[in-house]
N, C-alpha and C positions, 0 to 999 in steps of 0.2 A: 277422806271427805266423799260425800255422795254427789252425783251429777244428775239426779233424776227427781222429777216432781210429778205427783199424780195429776193427770189431766181429766179425770172423771169426777167432777164435784158431786154427781148424783149418788156416788157410792162412798159413804163415809169410811174413813180409815179405822182399822182395828186399833183401839186406843192404847193398849198396854202390852209390853212384853210379858210372857207368862211366868213371871217370877213367883207369883203366888202359889203355883203348882209345886215348885221345888225351891223353897226359900234359900237354899244354899248357893244358888246361882244369881249373881247380880252382874249384868253385862256392862262392859265399858261403853262409852258413848258411841263409838263407831260400830261396835258389835250390836248395840241396841238398835241403831239405825238400820243395819242390815237385817236384823230380825223383823222389825216392823215393816220394812219394805217388802219382805217376802210375804208377809200376811196381808198387806194392803193391796188396793187396786181393783179395777174392774174385773169381775169374775171371768170374763172371756179374754182378758189380757194375758199375753204370754211373755213372761219376764225372764231374762238371764241376769243373775246377780253375781258379780265378781267381788270376791273378798280377798284382797292381797295384803299379806303381812308376813313378817319373819316367823321362823319356827318358835313354838312355845307361847304364842300370844292367844291361843284358844280359838282358832278359826273353826276347827272341827266341832267343838262344843257349841259355838255360835250357830253353825249350820244346823245342828241337831235341834236347838231351841227354836230356830227359825221355822222348822217343820212343825214343831209342837204349836207354835203361834198360828201357823196356817190352819192346822186342825181346829184350834180353839176358835178361830175366826168363823169357820164353817158352823161350829156348834152355836155360836152367838147369832149367826145369820139364820138359824133354824134348819140347818142342813146336816145335822148329825147323822142322818141315814146314809149319807154318802161316804162316811168313814168306814174303814181306815184308808188313808191316803197310801197308795202304792208308790214306793220310792226305789229307784235303781241307783245304787252307789257303786261307782266305777273307779278303779284305780289301775295303775300300770301292771301290777302283779298281785296275785293272791297273797304272796308272802308279805308284801308291804301292807296290804289290807289287814292281815292277821296280826302283824307286829305293831301297827300304829293305829289305824282308824278303828278297828274293832276293840283294841285296848282302850281307846278314849271312850267309846260307847260304854264299856263295862265299868270304867271309872265313874261315869255319870250315873250308872245304875247304883253304884255304891252311895252316891249322893242323894238318891231318892227317886230316880226315874224307873218305874216298873218295866222290866224287860223280860220277855220269854224268847229264848233262843231255840232255833230249829235247824235241821239239816247240817249238823256239824259247824255251826256258827255262820252259815251262809245266809240265814234269814233271822230277823229279829222282829218281834211284835211289841210295840210300845202301847201300853194300855193304862189309862187312869180310870175314870168312871166308865169308860167304854174304850174299845180299840181306837187309837189315834192314827198309828202309822204301822205299815208293814213294809220293812226295808229288806231289800235283796242286794247282796254283795257280789260284785263281779270283778275278777282280775283279768284284764284283757291279754295277759300273756298266754291264756288258755283259749284256744280257738272256739271251744264250745261256749265258754263264758262270753266271749266277744259277740258271737252270734245271738246269744240270749239277750245281751244288753241292747243290741241294735233293734231287736224286735220287741222290746219290752213295752207293753201297753199299760202304762201307769199314769200318775199325775205329776211326778217330779223326777228329773234326772239330776244326779249329783256327781259331778266330775271332781274327784279328790286329787289335788296336787298334779295339775296338768303340766307344770314346768319341772324339769329335772333339777335335783338338788344334790350336790356333792356326788357320792358314788352309789347312793342307795336307791335313787329314783331314776327310772327311764323316762318318766313323763308320759303324757297321753297325747296322741296325734289329734289334729283338729277334726279329722274324719269321725271321731267319736261323737261329735255334735249331731251327726245324722240321727242318733237315737232320739233326739228331741222331736223329730217328726212323728214318732210313735206315741207321744204323750196324748192320750185320748181317754183318760179315765173320766167317766161322765160326771159333770158338775164340778170337777176339781180345777181351780185356777192353775194353769200350767206354769211350772217353774223349772229353771235350770240353775242350780247352785254350783259355783266354781270357787271354792276356797283354795288359795295357792300361794306359794312362796314367790318373792320377787324373781322374775325370770331374766334371761338374757334379753337385750333390747330388741332382738329380731324375732322373739317368740310370737307365735300366732295369737296368743291370748291378749297381747297388748293392742292388737288390731283386729279384735274379734268381729267387728262389723264386716270387715272384708272377708273373713272366713265364712261368716254366715251367708253373705251374698254369693260367694263362690260355691257354697254347698246348696244354694237355692232355698234357704230358710230365712228370708229377710224379715219375717213378721215378728221375730223376737225383739223385744225392747231391752236394751242393755242398760244396766245400772251398776255403777262402780263404787266400791268402798276401799279406801286405802287406810290401813291401820298404822298410825305412827309408831315407831319402835318403842318410844317411851310411854305410850298410852297405858299399858297394863300396870306398870309400876306406879304411875301417877294416879291411876284409878284406885288402886288399893291404898295408897297413902291418903287420898281424900276420904275414903271410907273409914280408915282408922281414925282420922282427925274428927270426922263427924260423930264417931262412936264415943269420943272422950267426953 
């Protein structure tokens, strides 16, 4: 469930998830709320959006579509000249990025999202009628990547799987949030996307407001979404029933 409401009535919300662009993707209710909340809001508002759910529920795909929705909102607002949105996608290691996050991107390319890969899969450009997104992948196990992520001057910071899971993830330290202070792409509503697995109860992401205050970046407005474990299967059952 979400715990956030828009407080700027003068700025109408982006009305729809961008399912018309790629018809094979129909988000579940929580995922759709997450997508729309990424696209909506005052253009000068800086939002951090937490999407918590178990593995296999489609969090990475939802985050990708959230960025497409944000780009679509700019086009609808007459601001297409500001595109593409520059996105820093950060994970604990380059190996985990290449084995999971980048694989998910390429699966969505097979479903119809046009992607052009560069620099040995460290960059991808997503382009429909015009370039929408230019994404850069950073594994913070590499000191050079960590420095680049900290100094990244884009519109969106995406921290992928901040909480460790089983033995394959080391997680991301809260200090990675400092990269949010470098989000200054002209005209782009600043966003921090954090899709993650349920963490230990003492993990910093569960008290992210305290982490933001400690790092002296309190201007971020936090918006939480928790995906129920059964939502994905219930969503597809409802779709199947509607199609009968």
